[in-house]
N, CA, C and O atoms as a MOPAC input file, in Angstrom:
PM7 MOZYME 1SCF
protein

 N      0.84400 1    -1.18400 1     0.00000 1
 C      0.00000 1     0.00000 1     0.00000 1
 C      0.89000 1     1.24800 1     0.00000 1
 O      1.90600 1     1.30300 1     0.69200 1
 N      0.48800 1     2.23800 1    -0.78500 1
 C      1.20100 1     3.50800 1    -0.87700 1
 C      0.89300 1     4.33300 1     0.36800 1
 O     -0.25400 1     4.39100 1     0.81200 1
 N      1.91300 1     4.96600 1     0.92600 1
 C      1.71200 1     5.72900 1     2.16100 1
 C      0.91600 1     7.01800 1     1.90500 1
 O      0.78900 1     7.48000 1     0.77100 1
 N      0.39700 1     7.56700 1     2.98000 1
 C     -0.47600 1     8.74200 1     2.93200 1
 C      0.21300 1     9.93300 1     2.28400 1
 O     -0.39400 1    10.61000 1     1.45400 1
 N      1.45500 1    10.20600 1     2.63800 1
 C      2.16100 1    11.36200 1     2.08400 1
 C      2.31900 1    11.25300 1     0.57200 1
 O      2.20400 1    12.25400 1    -0.13600 1
 N      2.57900 1    10.06100 1     0.07800 1
 C      2.70400 1     9.86000 1    -1.37000 1
 C      1.36600 1    10.11000 1    -2.04600 1
 O      1.30900 1    10.76700 1    -3.08500 1
 N      0.29400 1     9.59300 1    -1.46700 1
 C     -1.03400 1     9.80100 1    -2.05400 1
 C     -1.39700 1    11.28500 1    -2.06200 1
 O     -1.94100 1    11.79100 1    -3.04300 1
 N     -1.09500 1    11.97100 1    -0.97400 1
 C     -1.38600 1    13.41000 1    -0.90100 1
 C     -0.57200 1    14.17800 1    -1.93700 1
 O     -1.08100 1    15.11500 1    -2.55300 1
 N      0.68100 1    13.79400 1    -2.13300 1
 C      1.52800 1    14.43400 1    -3.13700 1
 C      0.96300 1    14.21800 1    -4.53100 1
 O      0.89100 1    15.16100 1    -5.31900 1
 N      0.56100 1    12.99400 1    -4.84800 1
 C     -0.00600 1    12.68600 1    -6.16200 1
 C     -1.23400 1    13.55200 1    -6.40900 1
 O     -1.41300 1    14.06900 1    -7.51200 1
 N     -2.08000 1    13.71600 1    -5.39700 1
 C     -3.30900 1    14.48700 1    -5.57500 1
 C     -3.07900 1    15.98700 1    -5.66900 1
 O     -4.00600 1    16.73300 1    -5.98500 1
 N     -1.86600 1    16.43900 1    -5.40200 1
 C     -1.55500 1    17.85900 1    -5.55000 1
 C     -0.91000 1    18.15100 1    -6.90400 1
 O     -0.61300 1    19.30400 1    -7.21800 1
 N     -0.69800 1    17.11900 1    -7.69300 1
 C     -0.08900 1    17.25600 1    -9.00800 1
 C     -1.15500 1    17.08100 1   -10.09000 1
 O     -2.26300 1    16.63400 1    -9.79200 1
 N     -0.83800 1    17.42500 1   -11.34300 1
 C     -1.80000 1    17.18300 1   -12.42500 1
 C     -2.16600 1    15.69700 1   -12.51100 1
 O     -1.33700 1    14.82400 1   -12.25300 1
 N     -3.40800 1    15.43100 1   -12.87500 1
 C     -3.90800 1    14.06800 1   -12.95700 1
 C     -3.22200 1    13.30300 1   -14.08000 1
 O     -3.06400 1    13.81300 1   -15.18900 1
 N     -2.82100 1    12.08000 1   -13.78200 1
 C     -2.22300 1    11.17300 1   -14.76200 1
 C     -2.83500 1     9.79800 1   -14.54300 1
 O     -2.82800 1     9.28100 1   -13.42600 1
 N     -3.36400 1     9.20700 1   -15.60900 1
 C     -3.97800 1     7.88300 1   -15.48600 1
 C     -2.97900 1     6.87000 1   -14.95300 1
 O     -3.29800 1     6.12300 1   -14.02800 1
 N     -1.79000 1     6.83000 1   -15.51000 1
 C     -0.81300 1     5.81900 1   -15.08600 1
 C     -0.37600 1     6.02200 1   -13.63900 1
 O     -0.27400 1     5.05600 1   -12.88300 1
 N     -0.12000 1     7.25400 1   -13.25200 1
 C      0.28200 1     7.51900 1   -11.86000 1
 C     -0.86500 1     7.17200 1   -10.91900 1
 O     -0.64800 1     6.57800 1    -9.86300 1
 N     -2.08200 1     7.54200 1   -11.30100 1
 C     -3.23900 1     7.25300 1   -10.44900 1
 C     -3.41100 1     5.74500 1   -10.26000 1
 O     -3.63300 1     5.27800 1    -9.14400 1
 N     -3.30900 1     4.98800 1   -11.35500 1
 C     -3.45300 1     3.52300 1   -11.26500 1
 C     -2.39900 1     2.89700 1   -10.36400 1
 O     -2.67500 1     1.90800 1    -9.68500 1
 N     -1.20400 1     3.45500 1   -10.34900 1
 C     -0.12000 1     2.91500 1    -9.52700 1
 C     -0.18500 1     3.37400 1    -8.07000 1
 O      0.54500 1     2.86300 1    -7.22100 1
 N     -1.05800 1     4.33300 1    -7.78600 1
 C     -1.12500 1     4.90300 1    -6.44400 1
 C     -2.37500 1     4.49600 1    -5.67900 1
 O     -2.31500 1     4.27200 1    -4.47000 1
 N     -3.50200 1     4.40000 1    -6.36600 1
 C     -4.78800 1     4.17400 1    -5.70500 1
 C     -5.45600 1     2.89100 1    -6.18400 1
 O     -5.25200 1     2.44400 1    -7.31300 1
 N     -6.25600 1     2.31500 1    -5.30000 1
 C     -7.06500 1     1.14200 1    -5.62200 1
 C     -8.51700 1     1.50700 1    -5.34200 1
 O     -8.85200 1     1.94900 1    -4.24400 1
 N     -9.37800 1     1.31900 1    -6.34500 1
 C    -10.81200 1     1.59100 1    -6.19800 1
 C    -11.09500 1     2.97700 1    -5.61700 1
 O    -11.92300 1     3.12700 1    -4.71900 1
 N    -10.40400 1     3.97800 1    -6.13500 1
 C    -10.61100 1     5.35200 1    -5.67700 1
 C    -10.47700 1     6.28600 1    -6.86400 1
 O     -9.48100 1     6.25200 1    -7.58600 1
 N    -11.49000 1     7.12400 1    -7.06100 1
 C    -11.42800 1     8.14200 1    -8.09700 1
 C    -12.35600 1     9.27300 1    -7.68800 1
 O    -13.56700 1     9.08100 1    -7.58200 1
 N    -11.79600 1    10.43700 1    -7.46200 1
 C    -12.57000 1    11.63700 1    -7.17500 1
 C    -11.93700 1    12.77100 1    -7.95800 1
 O    -10.94200 1    13.36800 1    -7.54700 1
 N    -12.55800 1    13.05200 1    -9.12100 1
 C    -12.01300 1    14.06400 1   -10.01300 1
 C    -13.10800 1    14.97000 1   -10.54500 1
 O    -14.29900 1    14.68900 1   -10.41000 1
 N    -12.67500 1    16.05600 1   -11.14800 1
 C    -13.53000 1    16.97300 1   -11.88200 1
 C    -13.04300 1    16.96000 1   -13.32400 1
 O    -11.83900 1    17.02600 1   -13.57100 1
 N    -13.96400 1    16.87800 1   -14.27600 1
 C    -13.60800 1    16.99200 1   -15.68800 1
 C    -13.98800 1    18.38000 1   -16.17000 1
 O    -15.15300 1    18.77100 1   -16.10100 1
 N    -12.99800 1    19.12800 1   -16.66100 1
 C    -13.30700 1    20.45400 1   -17.18800 1
 C    -13.89300 1    20.32400 1   -18.59600 1
 O    -14.04300 1    19.21300 1   -19.10500 1
 N    -14.22600 1    21.45500 1   -19.22600 1
 C    -14.89900 1    21.41900 1   -20.52900 1
 C    -14.05100 1    20.77400 1   -21.61700 1
 O    -14.59300 1    20.23600 1   -22.58200 1
 N    -12.72200 1    20.82000 1   -21.47600 1
 C    -11.85000 1    20.21300 1   -22.48100 1
 C    -11.63100 1    18.72300 1   -22.21700 1
 O    -10.95300 1    18.04800 1   -22.99200 1
 N    -12.20100 1    18.20900 1   -21.12600 1
 C    -12.05800 1    16.79900 1   -20.77600 1
 C    -10.86800 1    16.53000 1   -19.87600 1
 O    -10.62300 1    15.38200 1   -19.50400 1
 N    -10.12800 1    17.56600 1   -19.51900 1
 C     -8.97800 1    17.37800 1   -18.63100 1
 C     -9.47600 1    17.06600 1   -17.21700 1
 O    -10.43100 1    17.67200 1   -16.73100 1
 N     -8.80600 1    16.10900 1   -16.57100 1
 C     -9.18500 1    15.69600 1   -15.21900 1
 C     -8.37200 1    16.46100 1   -14.18700 1
 O     -7.18000 1    16.70900 1   -14.36900 1
 N     -9.04400 1    16.83100 1   -13.09400 1
 C     -8.41700 1    17.51900 1   -11.96600 1
 C     -8.84800 1    16.79400 1   -10.69600 1
 O    -10.02000 1    16.44800 1   -10.55000 1
 N     -7.92100 1    16.56200 1    -9.78400 1
 C     -8.31100 1    15.95200 1    -8.51400 1
 C     -9.27600 1    16.88700 1    -7.78600 1
 O     -9.05300 1    18.09600 1    -7.72800 1
 N    -10.34100 1    16.32300 1    -7.23700 1
 C    -11.36700 1    17.07500 1    -6.51500 1
 C    -10.91000 1    17.27000 1    -5.07300 1
 O    -11.41400 1    16.62400 1    -4.15300 1
 N     -9.95900 1    18.16000 1    -4.89500 1
 C     -9.37500 1    18.41100 1    -3.57500 1
 C     -9.73800 1    19.82800 1    -3.14900 1
 O     -9.48200 1    20.76300 1    -3.90700 1
 N    -10.32100 1    20.02700 1    -1.97400 1
 C    -10.51600 1    19.05400 1    -0.90600 1
 C    -11.75900 1    18.18400 1    -1.09100 1
 O    -11.88400 1    17.14000 1    -0.45000 1
 N    -12.68900 1    18.61100 1    -1.97200 1
 C    -13.88300 1    17.81300 1    -2.25700 1
 C    -14.45200 1    18.30000 1    -3.58800 1
 O    -14.06000 1    19.35500 1    -4.08700 1
 N    -15.36700 1    17.53500 1    -4.15300 1
 C    -16.01600 1    17.95900 1    -5.39700 1
 C    -16.71400 1    19.30300 1    -5.21000 1
 O    -16.53700 1    20.22300 1    -6.00800 1
 N    -17.50400 1    19.40200 1    -4.15200 1
 C    -18.27700 1    20.62000 1    -3.92400 1
 C    -17.37000 1    21.82600 1    -3.74000 1
 O    -17.59400 1    22.86500 1    -4.36000 1
 N    -16.36100 1    21.70600 1    -2.90700 1
 C    -15.46500 1    22.84300 1    -2.65400 1
 C    -14.68500 1    23.22900 1    -3.90700 1
 O    -14.47600 1    24.41600 1    -4.16000 1
 N    -14.25200 1    22.24700 1    -4.69200 1
 C    -13.52600 1    22.53000 1    -5.92600 1
 C    -14.42200 1    23.31100 1    -6.88700 1
 O    -14.00100 1    24.30900 1    -7.47200 1
 N    -15.66800 1    22.84300 1    -7.04100 1
 C    -16.60600 1    23.49900 1    -7.94400 1
 C    -17.00600 1    24.89100 1    -7.45300 1
 O    -17.16900 1    25.80800 1    -8.25800 1
 N    -17.16200 1    25.04900 1    -6.15600 1
 C    -17.47600 1    26.37500 1    -5.59400 1
 C    -16.36100 1    27.35100 1    -5.92100 1
 O    -16.61900 1    28.46400 1    -6.37800 1
 N    -15.13500 1    26.94300 1    -5.69100 1
 C    -13.98100 1    27.81200 1    -5.95200 1
 C    -13.93500 1    28.20800 1    -7.42700 1
 O    -13.71800 1    29.37200 1    -7.76400 1
 N    -14.14400 1    27.21600 1    -8.30300 1
 C    -14.11800 1    27.49800 1    -9.73000 1
 C    -15.28300 1    28.41600 1   -10.13500 1
 O    -15.08200 1    29.37600 1   -10.87900 1
 N    -16.48700 1    28.12700 1    -9.65000 1
 C    -17.66800 1    28.92100 1    -9.99700 1
 C    -17.51200 1    30.36600 1    -9.54200 1
 O    -17.85500 1    31.28600 1   -10.28400 1
 N    -17.00400 1    30.57700 1    -8.34600 1
 C    -16.78600 1    31.93900 1    -7.84700 1
 C    -15.81500 1    32.68900 1    -8.75500 1
 O    -16.02700 1    33.85800 1    -9.07600 1
 N    -14.76900 1    32.01800 1    -9.15600 1
 C    -13.78000 1    32.62700 1   -10.04100 1
 C    -14.39100 1    32.91200 1   -11.41000 1
 O    -14.19700 1    33.99600 1   -11.96000 1
 N    -15.12300 1    31.95200 1   -11.96200 1
 C    -15.74100 1    32.09800 1   -13.28100 1
 C    -16.74700 1    33.24900 1   -13.30600 1
 O    -16.76000 1    34.05900 1   -14.23300 1
 N    -17.58500 1    33.30700 1   -12.27500 1
 C    -18.64800 1    34.30900 1   -12.22400 1
 C    -18.21300 1    35.62200 1   -11.57500 1
 O    -18.95200 1    36.60700 1   -11.58200 1
 N    -17.00200 1    35.61800 1   -11.01400 1
 C    -16.46900 1    36.80600 1   -10.32800 1
 C    -17.38700 1    37.24700 1    -9.18700 1
 O    -17.74700 1    38.41700 1    -9.06100 1
 N    -17.75500 1    36.24900 1    -8.35200 1
 C    -18.60800 1    36.51800 1    -7.19700 1
 C    -17.99900 1    35.87600 1    -5.95600 1
 O    -17.15400 1    34.98600 1    -6.05200 1
 N    -18.43800 1    36.33900 1    -4.80100 1
 C    -18.00500 1    35.73800 1    -3.54200 1
 C    -18.75900 1    34.43400 1    -3.32100 1
 O    -19.75700 1    34.15700 1    -3.98600 1
 N    -18.27700 1    33.65600 1    -2.39800 1
 C    -18.95300 1    32.41400 1    -2.03300 1
 C    -20.38100 1    32.70100 1    -1.55500 1
 O    -21.31900 1    31.98400 1    -1.90300 1
 N    -20.52900 1    33.75400 1    -0.75600 1
 C    -21.84400 1    34.11700 1    -0.23900 1
 C    -22.79600 1    34.48900 1    -1.37600 1
 O    -23.96500 1    34.10500 1    -1.36300 1
 N    -22.28800 1    35.24000 1    -2.36200 1
 C    -23.11800 1    35.61800 1    -3.50200 1
 C    -23.49800 1    34.38000 1    -4.30900 1
 O    -24.64100 1    34.24800 1    -4.74700 1
 N    -22.54600 1    33.47800 1    -4.50500 1
 C    -22.83100 1    32.24300 1    -5.23200 1
 C    -23.94100 1    31.46300 1    -4.54100 1
 O    -24.87800 1    30.99800 1    -5.19100 1
 N    -23.83400 1    31.32100 1    -3.22800 1
 C    -24.86200 1    30.60100 1    -2.47200 1
 C    -26.21700 1    31.28900 1    -2.59500 1
 O    -27.25100 1    30.62200 1    -2.64600 1
 N    -26.21600 1    32.61400 1    -2.64200 1
 C    -27.49000 1    33.35200 1    -2.70000 1
 C    -28.17200 1    33.23800 1    -4.05900 1
 O    -29.38900 1    33.40400 1    -4.14900 1
 N    -27.41600 1    32.95900 1    -5.11400 1
 C    -28.04500 1    32.84000 1    -6.43700 1
 C    -28.47500 1    31.40600 1    -6.77000 1
 O    -29.09900 1    31.16300 1    -7.80300 1
 N    -28.14100 1    30.47900 1    -5.90100 1
 C    -28.57700 1    29.09200 1    -6.10800 1
 C    -30.09200 1    29.01300 1    -5.89300 1
 O    -30.58800 1    29.41100 1    -4.83800 1
 N    -30.82800 1    28.50400 1    -6.88200 1
 C    -32.28600 1    28.36800 1    -6.71100 1
 C    -32.61300 1    27.42900 1    -5.54700 1
 O    -31.92200 1    26.43600 1    -5.32500 1
 N    -33.65400 1    27.75000 1    -4.82300 1
 C    -34.01200 1    26.96600 1    -3.63600 1
 C    -34.26700 1    25.49800 1    -3.96400 1
 O    -34.00600 1    24.63000 1    -3.13100 1
 N    -34.77100 1    25.20500 1    -5.16500 1
 C    -35.02700 1    23.81000 1    -5.52600 1
 C    -33.73800 1    23.02000 1    -5.73500 1
 O    -33.77600 1    21.79500 1    -5.85100 1
 N    -32.59100 1    23.71400 1    -5.78400 1
 C    -31.30800 1    23.02900 1    -5.96600 1
 C    -30.49500 1    22.94800 1    -4.66800 1
 O    -29.36600 1    22.45700 1    -4.68300 1
 N    -31.04500 1    23.41700 1    -3.56200 1
 C    -30.31200 1    23.38000 1    -2.29000 1
 C    -29.82300 1    21.97400 1    -1.94900 1
 O    -28.71700 1    21.81300 1    -1.43300 1
 N    -30.63200 1    20.96300 1    -2.23200 1
 C    -30.25500 1    19.59400 1    -1.89800 1
 C    -29.58600 1    18.87400 1    -3.05900 1
 O    -29.27200 1    17.68700 1    -2.96700 1
 N    -29.37000 1    19.59500 1    -4.15000 1
 C    -28.64200 1    19.09200 1    -5.32400 1
 C    -27.58000 1    20.11000 1    -5.71500 1
 O    -27.40800 1    20.43200 1    -6.89000 1
 N    -26.88000 1    20.60400 1    -4.71500 1
 C    -25.93700 1    21.70900 1    -4.91400 1
 C    -24.83400 1    21.34800 1    -5.91000 1
 O    -24.48100 1    22.17200 1    -6.75400 1
 N    -24.28600 1    20.13900 1    -5.82800 1
 C    -23.24000 1    19.73500 1    -6.77600 1
 C    -23.81300 1    19.69600 1    -8.18900 1
 O    -23.14500 1    20.10900 1    -9.13600 1
 N    -25.02600 1    19.21200 1    -8.33900 1
 C    -25.65400 1    19.19900 1    -9.66600 1
 C    -25.77400 1    20.62000 1   -10.20700 1
 O    -25.47400 1    20.86800 1   -11.37500 1
 N    -26.20800 1    21.54400 1    -9.37400 1
 C    -26.32700 1    22.94600 1    -9.79900 1
 C    -24.95700 1    23.51200 1   -10.15800 1
 O    -24.81500 1    24.21000 1   -11.16200 1
 N    -23.95500 1    23.21400 1    -9.34500 1
 C    -22.60200 1    23.69500 1    -9.63500 1
 C    -22.08600 1    23.14900 1   -10.96100 1
 O    -21.42100 1    23.87000 1   -11.70500 1
 N    -22.38100 1    21.89200 1   -11.26700 1
 C    -21.92400 1    21.34000 1   -12.54200 1
 C    -22.64800 1    22.01900 1   -13.70800 1
 O    -22.06900 1    22.17100 1   -14.78400 1
 N    -23.88600 1    22.42300 1   -13.51400 1
 C    -24.62400 1    23.12200 1   -14.57200 1
 C    -24.02900 1    24.49500 1   -14.85600 1
 O    -23.84400 1    24.86500 1   -16.01500 1
 N    -23.73200 1    25.24400 1   -13.81300 1
 C    -23.25100 1    26.60700 1   -14.04300 1
 C    -21.78200 1    26.64700 1   -14.46800 1
 O    -21.34300 1    27.61900 1   -15.08200 1
 N    -21.02800 1    25.60600 1   -14.14600 1
 C    -19.61400 1    25.57100 1   -14.53800 1
 C    -19.38500 1    24.81600 1   -15.84800 1
 O    -18.37300 1    25.01300 1   -16.52100 1
 N    -20.34300 1    23.94700 1   -16.20000 1
 C    -20.22500 1    23.03600 1   -17.34700 1
 C    -19.11900 1    22.00000 1   -17.12700 1
 O    -18.56300 1    21.45900 1   -18.08300 1
 N    -18.81100 1    21.73500 1   -15.86400 1
 C    -17.84400 1    20.71700 1   -15.48000 1
 C    -18.60400 1    19.49500 1   -14.97800 1
 O    -19.80700 1    19.56500 1   -14.72900 1
 N    -17.89700 1    18.37600 1   -14.83100 1
 C    -18.51800 1    17.13000 1   -14.39500 1
 C    -17.76800 1    16.60200 1   -13.16800 1
 O    -16.54000 1    16.52700 1   -13.16400 1
 N    -18.51200 1    16.24400 1   -12.14500 1
 C    -17.94900 1    15.63900 1   -10.93000 1
 C    -17.95700 1    14.12600 1   -11.12100 1
 O    -18.98800 1    13.54800 1   -11.46500 1
 N    -16.80500 1    13.48000 1   -10.89600 1
 C    -16.67500 1    12.04300 1   -11.15600 1
 C    -16.16500 1    11.31800 1    -9.91700 1
 O    -15.21200 1    11.75200 1    -9.26900 1
 N    -16.82300 1    10.19800 1    -9.60100 1
 C    -16.36800 1     9.24700 1    -8.60100 1
 C    -16.07700 1     7.95100 1    -9.34600 1
 O    -16.28100 1     7.88900 1   -10.55800 1
 N    -15.61600 1     6.93500 1    -8.67000 1
 C    -15.25700 1     5.69300 1    -9.36300 1
 C    -16.45200 1     4.94900 1    -9.95300 1
 O    -16.26700 1     4.14300 1   -10.86400 1
 N    -17.66900 1     5.18900 1    -9.46900 1
 C    -18.82800 1     4.44800 1    -9.98300 1
 C    -19.93900 1     5.33500 1   -10.54500 1
 O    -20.94500 1     4.81600 1   -11.02800 1
 N    -19.78000 1     6.66800 1   -10.49300 1
 C    -20.81700 1     7.54800 1   -11.01600 1
 C    -20.26000 1     8.93100 1   -11.30700 1
 O    -19.14200 1     9.27200 1   -10.92200 1
 N    -21.07000 1     9.70900 1   -11.99400 1
 C    -20.71000 1    11.09700 1   -12.24400 1
 C    -21.95900 1    11.96300 1   -12.15100 1
 O    -23.08100 1    11.46900 1   -12.26800 1
 N    -21.75400 1    13.25800 1   -11.94200 1
 C    -22.84400 1    14.22300 1   -11.91100 1
 C    -22.48900 1    15.31600 1   -12.90400 1
 O    -21.39400 1    15.87700 1   -12.86700 1
 N    -23.42000 1    15.60700 1   -13.78100 1
 C    -23.22500 1    16.64600 1   -14.78500 1
 C    -23.57000 1    16.12100 1   -16.16000 1
 O    -23.79900 1    14.92600 1   -16.34700 1
 N    -23.60400 1    17.01800 1   -17.11000 1
 C    -23.89000 1    16.66500 1   -18.49500 1
 C    -22.57800 1    16.60900 1   -19.26700 1
 O    -21.83500 1    17.58800 1   -19.32400 1
 N    -22.30700 1    15.46100 1   -19.85300 1
 C    -21.04300 1    15.25800 1   -20.55900 1
 C    -21.05300 1    15.90500 1   -21.94000 1
 O    -21.99200 1    15.72000 1   -22.71500 1
 N    -19.99100 1    16.67100 1   -22.24400 1
 C    -19.78800 1    17.08400 1   -23.62400 1
 C    -18.91600 1    16.01300 1   -24.28100 1
 O    -18.56100 1    15.03500 1   -23.62200 1
 N    -18.56600 1    16.16600 1   -25.53700 1
 C    -17.81000 1    15.11500 1   -26.24100 1
 C    -16.42700 1    14.88800 1   -25.64100 1
 O    -15.94700 1    13.75400 1   -25.61900 1
 N    -15.77500 1    15.95000 1   -25.15200 1
 C    -14.43800 1    15.80500 1   -24.56200 1
 C    -14.50100 1    15.08500 1   -23.20800 1
 O    -13.67700 1    14.21800 1   -22.91700 1
 N    -15.47200 1    15.44900 1   -22.40300 1
 C    -15.65000 1    14.81700 1   -21.09800 1
 C    -16.04300 1    13.35600 1   -21.25800 1
 O    -15.57500 1    12.49800 1   -20.51000 1
 N    -16.89300 1    13.07400 1   -22.22000 1
 C    -17.31100 1    11.69500 1   -22.47800 1
 C    -16.11500 1    10.85800 1   -22.92600 1
 O    -15.96100 1     9.71700 1   -22.49100 1
 N    -15.26600 1    11.41500 1   -23.79200 1
 C    -14.07800 1    10.69500 1   -24.25500 1
 C    -13.14100 1    10.38200 1   -23.08900 1
 O    -12.58200 1     9.28700 1   -23.02000 1
 N    -12.96800 1    11.32800 1   -22.18000 1
 C    -12.09900 1    11.08000 1   -21.01800 1
 C    -12.71300 1    10.02800 1   -20.10500 1
 O    -11.99800 1     9.15700 1   -19.60600 1
 N    -14.00400 1    10.08800 1   -19.87900 1
 C    -14.66100 1     9.09400 1   -19.03200 1
 C    -14.53500 1     7.70300 1   -19.65100 1
 O    -14.32500 1     6.72200 1   -18.93600 1
 N    -14.66000 1     7.61400 1   -20.96700 1
 C    -14.47800 1     6.32700 1   -21.64400 1
 C    -13.03600 1     5.83200 1   -21.50400 1
 O    -12.80600 1     4.63600 1   -21.32300 1
 N    -12.07100 1     6.74200 1   -21.58600 1
 C    -10.66500 1     6.37300 1   -21.39100 1
 C    -10.42500 1     5.88900 1   -19.95900 1
 O     -9.71200 1     4.90900 1   -19.74300 1
 N    -11.01800 1     6.57200 1   -18.99100 1
 C    -10.90100 1     6.14900 1   -17.59400 1
 C    -11.51800 1     4.76800 1   -17.40200 1
 O    -10.99300 1     3.94400 1   -16.65200 1
 N    -12.63200 1     4.52100 1   -18.08100 1
 C    -13.28400 1     3.21000 1   -17.99000 1
 C    -12.40400 1     2.13000 1   -18.61500 1
 O    -12.25500 1     1.05100 1   -18.04200 1
 N    -11.82600 1     2.40400 1   -19.76800 1
 C    -10.91900 1     1.44700 1   -20.42000 1
 C     -9.72700 1     1.09700 1   -19.52900 1
 O     -9.20100 1    -0.01500 1   -19.58800 1
 N     -9.31000 1     2.05300 1   -18.71000 1
 C     -8.17300 1     1.85000 1   -17.81800 1
 C     -8.57800 1     1.30200 1   -16.45200 1
 O     -7.73900 1     1.16800 1   -15.56100 1
 N     -9.86800 1     0.98500 1   -16.28600 1
 C    -10.33600 1     0.37700 1   -15.05100 1
 C    -10.48800 1     1.33700 1   -13.87900 1
 O    -10.65300 1     0.89900 1   -12.74100 1
 N    -10.43600 1     2.63200 1   -14.14000 1
 C    -10.56900 1     3.60800 1   -13.05300 1
 C    -12.01300 1     4.02000 1   -12.81400 1
 O    -12.40500 1     4.29300 1   -11.68000 1
 N    -12.80400 1     4.06400 1   -13.87900 1
 C    -14.21500 1     4.40300 1   -13.76600 1
 C    -15.02400 1     3.14800 1   -14.06100 1
 O    -14.80100 1     2.48800 1   -15.07600 1
 N    -15.96000 1     2.81900 1   -13.18000 1
 C    -16.70900 1     1.57000 1   -13.31000 1
 C    -18.21000 1     1.77700 1   -13.52300 1
 O    -18.97200 1     0.81200 1   -13.58000 1
 N    -18.62300 1     3.02300 1   -13.63700 1
 C    -20.04900 1     3.30600 1   -13.78900 1
 C    -20.48900 1     3.34800 1   -15.23400 1
 O    -19.73400 1     3.02000 1   -16.15000 1
 N    -21.73200 1     3.76000 1   -15.41400 1
 C    -22.30000 1     3.90700 1   -16.74700 1
 C    -21.89200 1     5.24800 1   -17.33500 1
 O    -21.57600 1     6.19900 1   -16.62000 1
 N    -21.91000 1     5.29100 1   -18.66100 1
 C    -21.66100 1     6.54700 1   -19.37200 1
 C    -22.87500 1     6.80400 1   -20.24200 1
 O    -23.16400 1     6.04100 1   -21.16400 1
 N    -23.57900 1     7.87400 1   -19.94600 1
 C    -24.82000 1     8.17800 1   -20.67300 1
 C    -24.62300 1     9.45000 1   -21.49100 1
 O    -25.54300 1     9.88900 1   -22.18100 1

């Protein structure tokens, strides 16, 4: 088993399929940007997307929270993926609408045994 410090170091670097496969077992928590590039979801999917959305929209976290429709309060990650056009990915599922680049990356992750869910 790879030690904690090595895993933390890997997750602070750009995502690489080969490095990820050699470091983790049955673990995948990433964000796919519009070009299909994968980014580790550190510290979490929600926090990563919040940070990106605030930067994209040029708003504070408080303002971002205030513009979230009340019907999306319990689907906050889904709402964040809609406004960012990014996709949140775990090893068995994803949240968001895939564009062709994101779908291609998810298929590549599946071919490499990192993603085990459906691709719709």
